[in-house]
N, C-alpha and C positions, 0 to 999 in steps of 0.2 A: 406069294405075299409074305413079306418079312414081318416078324413081331414088331410092335410099335417101338419098343426100347431099342431095337437094332437100328431102325431107320432114324430114330432120334439121335443115336450116337453117331451115325453117319453124317447127319447135318452138323453136329458139333465139330466133327473132324474137318468137314469142308470149310467151315467158317472160322476156325481158330486153331491154336496149337494145344488146346486143352486135351489131355489124355482121355480118350473115351472108350477105348477098347474096340473100335470099329474094325471090321475085317477088310476084305478086299473091296475094290472099287465098284463091284456089282451092287453093293448095298446103297450106293449113292443114288441110284435110279429111283429109289423109293423114299428118299429123304426130303423131297421138295415141300410137302405140306408142313414139315417141321421147321423150315427155315425161319419163319418169324419167331417161333418160340425159342429156338436155339439162339437167334440174334438177340432176343430180349435177355436171355441168360448171360450171354457174352457181354452185352452192353451193361448189365448190372455190375459185372466185375470191373469193367472199365470205369463206370460211374463211381463205384466205391473208391477206386484208386484216385480218380480225379478229385473227389470230394476231400479226401485226406490230403492230397498234395496241395490243393488250392487253399485249404483251411489252415494248414500248419506251416507252410513255406511261403516265402515272398512270392508275389503273384507271378512274375515272369519265370522264376525258377520252377514253381509248381507247374505252370503251363508247359515249360520246356521238358520237364520230367515225364509229362503225360505221353510224349512221343515214344521214348523207349518202352513205357508201359504198354502203349497201344501195340507196338510190334511184338513185344513179349507175349501178349495175350493172343493177338490176331495172326502173327506171323507176317511174312513179307509177300505172300503169294498175290494178294489183291493189288498191292502197290506195284509189284513187278508187272502185273497185267496192265496197269495204267501206263507204266513207262513203255512197255512193248507196243501198246496201242498208239501212243503218241509218236513213237518212232515210225510205225507203219503208215500212219496218216500223213506224216511229213514227207514220205517218199512218193515219187511218181511211179505209176505202174498200174497193172491190172489187179482186180481183186485177188486172183491167185498169187500174184507176186507179193501183195501185201500180206497175205496169209503166210507166205514163206518168211517174211520179215518177222512176223509174230513168233515163229518157231526159232528164230535166231537167238541164241543165249546172250549175245552181246547187247549192251545198252548204248544207244547213240546220244547225240546232243539233245534232241527233242525229248527223249525218254528221261535223261538225267534232269533236264529242266522241269519236266512234269513232276518227277519225284521230289525235287527241291521245293517246288511250289506247294505240293501237298503237305510236306513237313512244316514249312513256314506257315501255311494256312492253319494247320492244327495248333501250333503255338499261339498265333495271333488270335484265333477265334476262341480258344479255351481261356486265354487271358481276358477276353472281352465278355465272357459270360457274366450275367448278374450274380453278384456275390451275396446270395441270400435265398429268398424263397423263389421257387420256380413256378411253372404253370399250374393252374388249378385243374385237378384231375379227379375223377370218381374214385380211383383206387387209392388216392392219398388219404381218404377218410379212414381206410383200414390199415394203411401203411404210411404213416406220416413222413418217413424219409423221402418219399416221392415229392415232397414239397421243397427239397433241397436242390437248387438249380444245377450245381456241378455234378450231382448224382444222377438226376433224371435225364438231363440233356444227352449225355453219351449213350444212355440206355435207349432212349427214343431214336437217336441217330442210327445206332447199329440195327435196331429192329426194323426201322424204315428202310435202311440200305439193303438188308437181306430180303425184305418183302419185295423191294424193287427188282431183285434178281429173278424172283418168280414172275413178276410182271413182264420182265424182258423176254422170258421164255414164251410168254403168251403173244408176243408181238413180232417175233422174227424166227426164221428157221435156224436150226443148228448147222454149223459148218460141217461138211463131210470130211474136212481135213483135221478136225479137232478130236483128240483123244477123249477129252471131257464129253464131247457130243456123243461119242460111242458109249460112254459109261452111263450118261443120263437119259439117252433117247427112250429106253423102255418106260421110264417113269414120267416123262413129260406128257401127261394126258390132261384133257380138259377138267376132269373131276379133281385131280391133284392141284392143278393150277388154281382152280376156283377155291379150293380149300385153303391154299396158302394165302391168297389175296384176302379172303374173308377173315381168316385168323389174324393176319397182319393188321387189317383195318380195325378190327375189334380191340385187339391188344393195344394198339397205339392210341385209340380213343380213350381206353380205360386208364392207361398209364400216363398219357400226356395231355388229355383233354383237348382243347382247341389246338394247342401246339402239336399234339400227336396227329390230329387230323390233317393239319397243314404239312407235317412231315410225310404222311402217307401220300398226299397229293404230289408233293415235291419228288418223292422217290419214284412214283409212277411216271411223272414228267421226265425225269432223267432216263428211266427205262425206255420211254418212247424215243428219246434222242439216240440212245445206244442202238435201239432196234433199227432206226432209219440208217444209221451209219453202217450197221452190220449188213443191211440189204444193199446199200449203194456202193460201199467202199470195200466190202469183204465178201467172202462166199457164204457168210452166215455167222451166227454166234459162235464164239469160242470162249475158252476159259479166260483169256486175256481181256476180251471185251466185257465179260461179266465182272471181272475184277476192277476194271476201269469204272464201270457203272457204279459198283459198290462204293468206291472211294469218292467219286464225285457226289453221289447222293449223301454220303456221310458228311462231307464238307458243306453241302448246301443246307442240310438240317442245322448244322452249327451256325451258319450264316443267319438262318431264320431266328435261332435262339438269341444270337448276339445283337442282331440289328433290327428286329421287328418288335418294338415294345408291346404292341397289343397282344402278342402271343405269350407274354410272360404272366 
């Protein structure tokens, strides 16, 4: 059993480019319960940047600059997984052949299109966020900045997306062809999965209120879809599928924030 600080640093390393001092990949196996907490921290950094960009710059410029901010903080790993997954799903073949496509470092037309849609979606949805107060949440009583929509929405989106990763582990087996599977397998236990989901649900409700609860449900729904795809089209979960699920959940939460008035 690793010290808590070590497993927390491993979660930060998995979810972002933030220097955390994490060691080798064996620490990742024990990081799962920390995913929602690490996601909330990473999301807070994204939210602070978004609040500044959308407050002091023209709307579209601020939304556009959120994209390089996102990749500077998060890295390209998850979006690369989205692109690889779309390439594999676009191909005809057996689950084993699709797994081989996931390991191909080249990006095809389907992958490039998926990456472009993700980037355009980030810009459009960030520009569509309410420019003012955000959702009513219990934690906003103690920390008023949580009432600022451009700050709290990326925070909730990232925490929900990382909680969704834990939910995906609970719904589908890991692929025997995945290096990530070999690193994470010792830590994917029912107690750790339950801890991650419970922590994510509580944090999202505290920080996002009703919007946070909806984000939690949305991320679990995306996890269910990814799990079905992993079972039917691939040999199991891989890092690419988890990255795809993360980015899709992040976008879906932004859609909820921008397009569902009763959540604001």
